DRENTORKOL-3810 file (N, C-alpha, C; in nm, 4 decimals):
REM DRENTORKOL-3810
@n.u->13.5141; n.v->7.7658; n.w->15.7033; ca.u->13.5319; ca.v->7.8459; ca.w->15.8226; c.u->13.3962; c.v->7.8923; c.w->15.8732
@n.u->13.3872; n.v->7.9161; n.w->15.9995; ca.u->13.2640; ca.v->7.9623; ca.w->16.0622; c.u->13.2515; c.v->8.1123; c.w->16.0397
@n.u->13.1326; n.v->8.1526; n.w->16.0046; ca.u->13.1045; ca.v->8.2929; ca.w->15.9789; c.u->12.9993; c.v->8.3392; c.w->16.0788
@n.u->13.0009; n.v->8.4667; n.w->16.1088; ca.u->12.9017; ca.v->8.5212; ca.w->16.2014; c.u->12.7809; c.v->8.5729; c.w->16.1247
@n.u->12.6721; n.v->8.5970; n.w->16.1968; ca.u->12.5533; ca.v->8.6553; ca.w->16.1349; c.u->12.5867; c.v->8.7919; c.w->16.0759
@n.u->12.6675; n.v->8.8670; n.w->16.1455; ca.u->12.7047; ca.v->9.0003; ca.w->16.0965; c.u->12.7797; c.v->8.9900; c.w->15.9636
@n.u->12.8696; n.v->8.8922; n.w->15.9522; ca.u->12.9433; ca.v->8.8738; ca.w->15.8269; c.u->12.8494; c.v->8.8297; c.w->15.7144
@n.u->12.7527; n.v->8.7437; n.w->15.7475; ca.u->12.6556; ca.v->8.6995; ca.w->15.6474; c.u->12.5719; c.v->8.8175; c.w->15.5996
@n.u->12.5285; n.v->8.9018; n.w->15.6917; ca.u->12.4486; ca.v->9.0191; ca.w->15.6565; c.u->12.5301; c.v->9.1144; c.w->15.5682
@n.u->12.6579; n.v->9.1307; n.w->15.5993; ca.u->12.7431; ca.v->9.2178; ca.w->15.5193; c.u->12.7615; c.v->9.1609; c.w->15.3787
@n.u->12.7831; n.v->9.0299; n.w->15.3702; ca.u->12.8016; ca.v->8.9652; ca.w->15.2396; c.u->12.6757; c.v->8.9743; c.w->15.1548
@n.u->12.5597; n.v->8.9753; n.w->15.2197; ca.u->12.4320; ca.v->8.9798; ca.w->15.1480; c.u->12.3771; c.v->9.1222; c.w->15.1383
@n.u->12.4632; n.v->9.2197; n.w->15.1572; ca.u->12.4197; ca.v->9.3591; ca.w->15.1554; c.u->12.3405; c.v->9.3891; c.w->15.0284
@n.u->12.2273; n.v->9.4540; n.w->15.0454; ca.u->12.1417; ca.v->9.4876; ca.w->14.9333; c.u->12.0385; c.v->9.3804; c.w->14.9014
@n.u->12.0444; n.v->9.2691; n.w->14.9738; ca.u->11.9504; ca.v->9.1585; ca.w->14.9545; c.u->11.8802; c.v->9.1332; c.w->15.0872
@n.u->11.7504; n.v->9.1062; n.w->15.0826; ca.u->11.6777; ca.v->9.0780; ca.w->15.2062; c.u->11.7243; c.v->8.9443; c.w->15.2633
@n.u->11.7675; n.v->8.9443; n.w->15.3859; ca.u->11.8123; ca.v->8.8243; ca.w->15.4559; c.u->11.7596; c.v->8.8347; c.w->15.5985
@n.u->11.6787; n.v->8.7368; n.w->15.6390; ca.u->11.6226; ca.v->8.7432; ca.w->15.7733; c.u->11.6116; c.v->8.6043; c.w->15.8330
@n.u->11.6246; n.v->8.5976; n.w->15.9643; ca.u->11.6093; ca.v->8.4723; ca.w->16.0366; c.u->11.4641; c.v->8.4515; c.w->16.0749
@n.u->11.4282; n.v->8.3237; n.w->16.0946; ca.u->11.2879; ca.v->8.2946; ca.w->16.1269; c.u->11.2753; c.v->8.1923; c.w->16.2382
@n.u->11.3591; n.v->8.2008; n.w->16.3374; ca.u->11.3431; ca.v->8.1127; ca.w->16.4519; c.u->11.4759; c.v->8.0692; c.w->16.5102
@n.u->11.4685; n.v->8.0181; n.w->16.6298; ca.u->11.5887; ca.v->7.9701; ca.w->16.6978; c.u->11.6896; c.v->8.0815; c.w->16.7156
@n.u->11.8131; n.v->8.0520; n.w->16.6834; ca.u->11.9200; ca.v->8.1512; ca.w->16.6979; c.u->11.9322; c.v->8.2410; c.w->16.5750
@n.u->11.8589; n.v->8.2102; n.w->16.4705; ca.u->11.8658; ca.v->8.2805; ca.w->16.3421; c.u->11.9984; c.v->8.2596; c.w->16.2698
@n.u->12.0758; n.v->8.1612; n.w->16.3141; ca.u->12.2015; ca.v->8.1304; ca.w->16.2463; c.u->12.1788; c.v->8.0727; c.w->16.1065
@n.u->12.0555; n.v->8.0377; n.w->16.0739; ca.u->12.0245; ca.v->7.9882; ca.w->15.9402; c.u->12.0554; c.v->8.0897; c.w->15.8313
@n.u->12.0608; n.v->8.2172; n.w->15.8683; ca.u->12.0925; ca.v->8.3189; ca.w->15.7679; c.u->12.2344; c.v->8.3011; c.w->15.7144
@n.u->12.3228; n.v->8.2416; n.w->15.7942; ca.u->12.4602; ca.v->8.2187; ca.w->15.7496; c.u->12.4610; c.v->8.1186; c.w->15.6340
@n.u->12.3928; n.v->8.0075; n.w->15.6513; ca.u->12.3848; ca.v->7.9076; ca.w->15.5454; c.u->12.3074; c.v->7.9567; c.w->15.4250
@n.u->12.2026; n.v->8.0349; n.w->15.4503; ca.u->12.1230; ca.v->8.0894; ca.w->15.3400; c.u->12.2083; c.v->8.1814; c.w->15.2529
@n.u->12.2877; n.v->8.2659; n.w->15.3156; ca.u->12.3749; ca.v->8.3561; ca.w->15.2390; c.u->12.4799; c.v->8.2771; c.w->15.1625
@n.u->12.5362; n.v->8.1749; n.w->15.2267; ca.u->12.6380; ca.v->8.0922; ca.w->15.1596; c.u->12.5771; c.v->8.0167; c.w->15.0415
@n.u->12.4598; n.v->7.9579; n.w->15.0618; ca.u->12.3938; ca.v->7.8838; ca.w->14.9542; c.u->12.3586; c.v->7.9728; c.w->14.8367
@n.u->12.3094; n.v->8.0913; n.w->14.8650; ca.u->12.2750; ca.v->8.1851; ca.w->14.7576; c.u->12.3998; c.v->8.2260; c.w->14.6802
@n.u->12.5092; n.v->8.2461; n.w->14.7518; ca.u->12.6344; ca.v->8.2835; ca.w->14.6860; c.u->12.6874; c.v->8.1726; c.w->14.5959
@n.u->12.6841; n.v->8.0489; n.w->14.6442; ca.u->12.7300; ca.v->7.9364; ca.w->14.5630; c.u->12.6418; c.v->7.9159; c.w->14.4402
@n.u->12.5117; n.v->7.9289; n.w->14.4581; ca.u->12.4205; ca.v->7.9125; ca.w->14.3456; c.u->12.4431; c.v->8.0233; c.w->14.2433
@n.u->12.4595; n.v->8.1454; n.w->14.2890; ca.u->12.4839; ca.v->8.2569; ca.w->14.1977; c.u->12.6129; c.v->8.2364; c.w->14.1195
@n.u->12.7106; n.v->8.1700; n.w->14.1802; ca.u->12.8379; ca.v->8.1434; ca.w->14.1131; c.u->12.8268; c.v->8.0250; c.w->14.0162
@n.u->12.7156; n.v->7.9504; n.w->14.0219; ca.u->12.6935; ca.v->7.8411; ca.w->13.9283; c.u->12.7498; c.v->7.7069; c.w->13.9708
@n.u->12.7796; n.v->7.6892; n.w->14.0996; ca.u->12.8432; ca.v->7.5653; ca.w->14.1444; c.u->12.7720; c.v->7.4936; c.w->14.2564
@n.u->12.6473; n.v->7.5216; n.w->14.2797; ca.u->12.5805; ca.v->7.4532; ca.w->14.3884; c.u->12.4301; c.v->7.4545; c.w->14.3667
@n.u->12.3676; n.v->7.3475; n.w->14.4063; ca.u->12.2233; ca.v->7.3401; ca.w->14.3986; c.u->12.1786; c.v->7.2162; c.w->14.3241
@n.u->12.0558; n.v->7.1798; n.w->14.3464; ca.u->11.9966; ca.v->7.0647; ca.w->14.2791; c.u->11.8657; c.v->7.1105; c.w->14.2167
@n.u->11.8436; n.v->7.0710; n.w->14.0928; ca.u->11.7213; ca.v->7.1069; ca.w->14.0230; c.u->11.6089; c.v->7.0145; c.w->14.0681
@n.u->11.5057; n.v->7.0710; n.w->14.1241; ca.u->11.3854; ca.v->6.9958; ca.w->14.1582; c.u->11.2949; c.v->6.9930; c.w->14.0352
@n.u->11.2934; n.v->7.1024; n.w->13.9628; ca.u->11.2205; ca.v->7.1138; ca.w->13.8364; c.u->11.3183; c.v->7.1683; c.w->13.7336
@n.u->11.3068; n.v->7.1184; n.w->13.6126; ca.u->11.3868; ca.v->7.1682; ca.w->13.5009; c.u->11.3214; c.v->7.1171; c.w->13.3734
@n.u->11.2532; n.v->7.2037; n.w->13.3020; ca.u->11.1847; ca.v->7.1610; ca.w->13.1808; c.u->11.0876; c.v->7.0475; c.w->13.2093
@n.u->11.1008; n.v->6.9384; n.w->13.1355; ca.u->11.0130; ca.v->6.8211; ca.w->13.1506; c.u->11.0768; c.v->6.7154; c.w->13.2407
@n.u->11.1590; n.v->6.7534; n.w->13.3314; ca.u->11.2368; ca.v->6.6631; ca.w->13.4152; c.u->11.1570; c.v->6.5444; c.w->13.4678
@n.u->11.0378; n.v->6.5682; n.w->13.5142; ca.u->10.9575; ca.v->6.4609; ca.w->13.5752; c.u->10.8839; c.v->6.3747; c.w->13.4728
@n.u->10.8905; n.v->6.4135; n.w->13.3461; ca.u->10.8219; ca.v->6.3380; ca.w->13.2410; c.u->10.9124; c.v->6.2384; c.w->13.1689
@n.u->11.0413; n.v->6.2419; n.w->13.1950; ca.u->11.1336; ca.v->6.1533; ca.w->13.1235; c.u->11.1138; c.v->6.0083; c.w->13.1650
@n.u->11.1343; n.v->5.9166; n.w->13.0701; ca.u->11.1297; ca.v->5.7749; ca.w->13.1066; c.u->11.2519; c.v->5.7424; c.w->13.1927
@n.u->11.2478; n.v->5.6308; n.w->13.2602; ca.u->11.3622; ca.v->5.5873; ca.w->13.3402; c.u->11.3837; c.v->5.4389; c.w->13.3143
@n.u->11.4923; n.v->5.4014; n.w->13.2508; ca.u->11.6052; ca.v->5.4878; ca.w->13.2151; c.u->11.5726; c.v->5.5798; c.w->13.0976
@n.u->11.6497; n.v->5.6890; n.w->13.0894; ca.u->11.6286; ca.v->5.7912; ca.w->12.9880; c.u->11.7469; c.v->5.7929; c.w->12.8910
@n.u->11.7216; n.v->5.8078; n.w->12.7607; ca.u->11.8319; ca.v->5.8192; ca.w->12.6662; c.u->11.9157; c.v->5.9442; c.w->12.6950
@n.u->12.0461; n.v->5.9278; n.w->12.6944; ca.u->12.1383; ca.v->6.0383; ca.w->12.7200; c.u->12.1141; c.v->6.1509; c.w->12.6197
@n.u->12.0886; n.v->6.1168; n.w->12.4945; ca.u->12.0639; ca.v->6.2182; ca.w->12.3930; c.u->11.9450; c.v->6.3071; c.w->12.4259
@n.u->11.8424; n.v->6.2511; n.w->12.4886; ca.u->11.7245; ca.v->6.3285; ca.w->12.5275; c.u->11.7629; c.v->6.4319; c.w->12.6334
@n.u->11.8498; n.v->6.3928; n.w->12.7248; ca.u->11.8957; ca.v->6.4865; ca.w->12.8280; c.u->11.9831; c.v->6.5954; c.w->12.7667
@n.u->12.0701; n.v->6.5577; n.w->12.6734; ca.u->12.1534; ca.v->6.6573; ca.w->12.6049; c.u->12.0671; c.v->6.7594; c.w->12.5323
@n.u->11.9620; n.v->6.7118; n.w->12.4633; ca.u->11.8716; ca.v->6.8020; ca.w->12.3908; c.u->11.8044; c.v->6.9010; c.w->12.4851
@n.u->11.7835; n.v->6.8606; n.w->12.6086; ca.u->11.7208; ca.v->6.9485; ca.w->12.7076; c.u->11.8223; c.v->7.0413; c.w->12.7749
@n.u->11.9503; n.v->7.0283; n.w->12.7368; ca.u->12.0522; ca.v->7.1167; ca.w->12.7933; c.u->12.1258; c.v->7.0599; c.w->12.9129
@n.u->12.1019; n.v->6.9338; n.w->12.9457; ca.u->12.1710; ca.v->6.8706; ca.w->13.0586; c.u->12.3003; c.v->6.8029; c.w->13.0124
@n.u->12.3976; n.v->6.8025; n.w->13.1003; ca.u->12.5258; ca.v->6.7393; ca.w->13.0756; c.u->12.5355; c.v->6.6160; c.w->13.1644
@n.u->12.5837; n.v->6.5038; n.w->13.1078; ca.u->12.6095; ca.v->6.3846; ca.w->13.1887; c.u->12.7575; c.v->6.3855; c.w->13.2211
@n.u->12.7905; n.v->6.3863; n.w->13.3492; ca.u->12.9301; ca.v->6.3914; ca.w->13.3929; c.u->12.9751; c.v->6.2541; c.w->13.4411
@n.u->13.0543; n.v->6.1839; n.w->13.3598; ca.u->13.1028; ca.v->6.0534; ca.w->13.4037; c.u->13.2057; c.v->6.0695; c.w->13.5149
@n.u->13.1877; n.v->5.9942; n.w->13.6218; ca.u->13.2795; ca.v->6.0012; ca.w->13.7351; c.u->13.3776; c.v->5.8845; c.w->13.7363
@n.u->13.3781; n.v->5.8051; n.w->13.6290; ca.u->13.4686; ca.v->5.6911; ca.w->13.6187; c.u->13.6087; c.v->5.7377; c.w->13.5824
@n.u->13.7069; n.v->5.6600; n.w->13.6193; ca.u->13.8447; ca.v->5.6934; ca.w->13.5898; c.u->13.8880; c.v->5.6526; c.w->13.4500
@n.u->13.8115; n.v->5.5658; n.w->13.3832; ca.u->13.8576; ca.v->5.5132; ca.w->13.2549; c.u->13.8346; c.v->5.6088; c.w->13.1385
@n.u->13.7718; n.v->5.7211; n.w->13.1604; ca.u->13.7562; ca.v->5.8210; ca.w->13.0565; c.u->13.6435; c.v->5.7961; c.w->12.9584
@n.u->13.5599; n.v->5.6963; n.w->12.9815; ca.u->13.4472; ca.v->5.6706; ca.w->12.8915; c.u->13.3490; c.v->5.7872; c.w->12.8984
@n.u->13.2875; n.v->5.8148; n.w->12.7848; ca.u->13.1879; ca.v->5.9215; ca.w->12.7770; c.u->13.0539; c.v->5.8618; c.w->12.7363
@n.u->12.9459; n.v->5.9021; n.w->12.8015; ca.u->12.8140; ca.v->5.8529; ca.w->12.7615; c.u->12.7810; c.v->5.8994; c.w->12.6196
@n.u->12.7303; n.v->5.8097; n.w->12.5398; ca.u->12.6905; ca.v->5.8401; ca.w->12.4028; c.u->12.5410; c.v->5.8734; c.w->12.3995
@n.u->12.4968; n.v->5.9487; n.w->12.2990; ca.u->12.3547; ca.v->5.9876; ca.w->12.2928; c.u->12.2581; c.v->5.8692; c.w->12.2961
@n.u->12.3006; n.v->5.7543; n.w->12.2450; ca.u->12.2113; ca.v->5.6375; ca.w->12.2442; c.u->12.2191; c.v->5.5566; c.w->12.3732
@n.u->12.3142; n.v->5.5898; n.w->12.4615; ca.u->12.3232; ca.v->5.5218; ca.w->12.5909; c.u->12.2034; c.v->5.5606; c.w->12.6767
@n.u->12.1770; n.v->5.4811; n.w->12.7769; ca.u->12.0693; ca.v->5.5091; ca.w->12.8717; c.u->12.1264; c.v->5.5495; c.w->13.0064
@n.u->12.0544; n.v->5.6360; n.w->13.0771; ca.u->12.0892; ca.v->5.6751; ca.w->13.2130; c.u->11.9807; c.v->5.6239; c.w->13.3059
@n.u->12.0190; n.v->5.5391; n.w->13.3998; ca.u->11.9263; ca.v->5.4883; ca.w->13.5006; c.u->11.9316; c.v->5.5819; c.w->13.6206
@n.u->11.8245; n.v->5.6566; n.w->13.6406; ca.u->11.8187; ca.v->5.7520; ca.w->13.7515; c.u->11.7493; c.v->5.6926; c.w->13.8736
@n.u->11.7131; n.v->5.5658; n.w->13.8666; ca.u->11.6448; ca.v->5.4979; ca.w->13.9764; c.u->11.5237; c.v->5.5772; c.w->14.0252
@n.u->11.4517; n.v->5.6370; n.w->13.9290; ca.u->11.3301; ca.v->5.7100; ca.w->13.9639; c.u->11.3526; c.v->5.8471; c.w->14.0249
@n.u->11.4745; n.v->5.8987; n.w->14.0183; ca.u->11.5056; ca.v->6.0243; ca.w->14.0865; c.u->11.6065; c.v->6.1045; c.w->14.0047
@n.u->11.5630; n.v->6.1613; n.w->13.8942; ca.u->11.6502; ca.v->6.2417; ca.w->13.8093; c.u->11.6522; c.v->6.3842; c.w->13.8624
@n.u->11.7604; n.v->6.4205; n.w->13.9252; ca.u->11.7757; ca.v->6.5540; ca.w->13.9825; c.u->11.9160; c.v->6.6060; c.w->13.9488
@n.u->11.9283; n.v->6.6790; n.w->13.8372; ca.u->12.0594; ca.v->6.7334; ca.w->13.8012; c.u->12.1110; c.v->6.8303; c.w->13.9063
@n.u->12.2403; n.v->6.8463; n.w->13.9079; ca.u->12.3078; ca.v->6.9424; ca.w->13.9952; c.u->12.3463; c.v->7.0643; c.w->13.9129
@n.u->12.3652; n.v->7.1761; n.w->13.9774; ca.u->12.4173; ca.v->7.2949; ca.w->13.9120; c.u->12.5691; c.v->7.2913; c.w->13.9265
@n.u->12.6367; n.v->7.2576; n.w->13.8191; ca.u->12.7837; ca.v->7.2509; ca.w->13.8181; c.u->12.8335; c.v->7.3281; c.w->13.6972
@n.u->12.9197; n.v->7.4235; n.w->13.7193; ca.u->12.9729; ca.v->7.5020; ca.w->13.6093; c.u->12.8663; c.v->7.5807; c.w->13.5366
@n.u->12.7615; n.v->7.6190; n.w->13.6082; ca.u->12.6547; ca.v->7.6982; ca.w->13.5509; c.u->12.5575; c.v->7.6199; c.w->13.4646
@n.u->12.5697; n.v->7.4857; n.w->13.4641; ca.u->12.4824; ca.v->7.4024; ca.w->13.3809; c.u->12.4183; c.v->7.2924; c.w->13.4636
@n.u->12.3008; n.v->7.2465; n.w->13.4212; ca.u->12.2426; ca.v->7.1295; ca.w->13.4874; c.u->12.3232; c.v->7.0062; c.w->13.4481
@n.u->12.3804; n.v->6.9397; n.w->13.5461; ca.u->12.4681; ca.v->6.8255; ca.w->13.5223; c.u->12.4247; c.v->6.7063; c.w->13.6061
@n.u->12.4327; n.v->6.5885; n.w->13.5438; ca.u->12.3963; ca.v->6.4652; ca.w->13.6121; c.u->12.5231; c.v->6.3818; c.w->13.6306
@n.u->12.5755; n.v->6.3724; n.w->13.7532; ca.u->12.6913; ca.v->6.2863; ca.w->13.7758; c.u->12.6503; c.v->6.1401; c.w->13.7622
@n.u->12.7307; n.v->6.0621; n.w->13.6906; ca.u->12.6932; ca.v->5.9239; ca.w->13.6623; c.u->12.8152; c.v->5.8325; c.w->13.6602
@n.u->12.7895; n.v->5.7054; n.w->13.6843; ca.u->12.8922; ca.v->5.6009; ca.w->13.6776; c.u->12.8551; c.v->5.5009; c.w->13.5685
@n.u->12.9545; n.v->5.4514; n.w->13.4985; ca.u->12.9344; ca.v->5.3497; ca.w->13.3967; c.u->12.8858; c.v->5.2220; c.w->13.4642
@n.u->12.7786; n.v->5.1639; n.w->13.4143; ca.u->12.7243; ca.v->5.0402; ca.w->13.4711; c.u->12.7589; c.v->4.9217; c.w->13.3814
@n.u->12.7296; n.v->4.9364; n.w->13.2535; ca.u->12.7602; ca.v->4.8331; ca.w->13.1533; c.u->12.7482; c.v->4.8980; c.w->13.0172
@n.u->12.7890; n.v->4.8287; n.w->12.9137; ca.u->12.7839; ca.v->4.8856; ca.w->12.7792; c.u->12.6459; c.v->4.9446; c.w->12.7509
@n.u->12.6443; n.v->5.0758; n.w->12.7231; ca.u->12.5193; ca.v->5.1437; ca.w->12.6899; c.u->12.4357; c.v->5.1879; c.w->12.8079
@n.u->12.4849; n.v->5.1680; n.w->12.9308; ca.u->12.4058; ca.v->5.2029; ca.w->13.0493; c.u->12.4907; c.v->5.2735; c.w->13.1539
@n.u->12.4384; n.v->5.3836; n.w->13.2023; ca.u->12.5004; ca.v->5.4638; ca.w->13.3090; c.u->12.4012; c.v->5.4736; c.w->13.4231
@n.u->12.4532; n.v->5.4930; n.w->13.5457; ca.u->12.3673; ca.v->5.5091; ca.w->13.6629; c.u->12.3967; c.v->5.6424; c.w->13.7311
@n.u->12.2914; n.v->5.7120; n.w->13.7627; ca.u->12.3051; ca.v->5.8361; ca.w->13.8383; c.u->12.3654; c.v->5.8038; c.w->13.9741
@n.u->12.4543; n.v->5.8892; n.w->14.0214; ca.u->12.5167; ca.v->5.8638; ca.w->14.1519; c.u->12.4379; c.v->5.9256; c.w->14.2663
@n.u->12.3260; n.v->5.9855; n.w->14.2350; ca.u->12.2490; ca.v->6.0506; ca.w->14.3403; c.u->12.1042; c.v->6.0025; c.w->14.3420
@n.u->12.0827; n.v->5.8728; n.w->14.3679; ca.u->11.9442; ca.v->5.8262; ca.w->14.3753; c.u->11.8754; c.v->5.8834; c.w->14.4991
@n.u->11.7440; n.v->5.8709; n.w->14.5009; ca.u->11.6659; ca.v->5.9190; ca.w->14.6147; c.u->11.7057; c.v->5.8447; c.w->14.7409
@n.u->11.7202; n.v->5.9190; n.w->14.8458; ca.u->11.7492; ca.v->5.8573; ca.w->14.9761; c.u->11.6174; c.v->5.8365; c.w->15.0489
@n.u->11.6031; n.v->5.7219; n.w->15.1156; ca.u->11.4782; ca.v->5.7002; ca.w->15.1891; c.u->11.4611; c.v->5.8014; c.w->15.3015
@n.u->11.3376; n.v->5.8428; n.w->15.3226; ca.u->11.3094; ca.v->5.9362; ca.w->15.4318; c.u->11.3128; c.v->5.8618; c.w->15.5636
@n.u->11.3624; n.v->5.9305; n.w->15.6652; ca.u->11.3621; ca.v->5.8730; ca.w->15.8003; c.u->11.2216; c.v->5.8865; c.w->15.8590
@n.u->11.1734; n.v->5.7786; n.w->15.9134; ca.u->11.0388; ca.v->5.7816; ca.w->15.9731; c.u->11.0480; c.v->5.7714; c.w->16.1222
END
């Protein structure tokens, strides 16, 4: 549903919230994003421990040791094993799901999973 700036300001009461250009409607999304992140269900980790130092593909067990969860999105119920590899296609960016850093993945072949959120090319 569409929310007004006044409703966003009320929801963010006690927290600094300010617009910085245009119509200042960005405060609505900022308040919503902060609320979702605080609830543990939204956001992407740009940095998390040694995130940028992992090999690609990375052993699932290494990610588990760092506190990350691999979330299989396949219907067959397979679970990634610690010795399986996760191919992040050079872009390992866990999501905040259920209060934990989670990597959504699809089964590729025996022992290999692929991240479902590879880097998208920038528009030039």
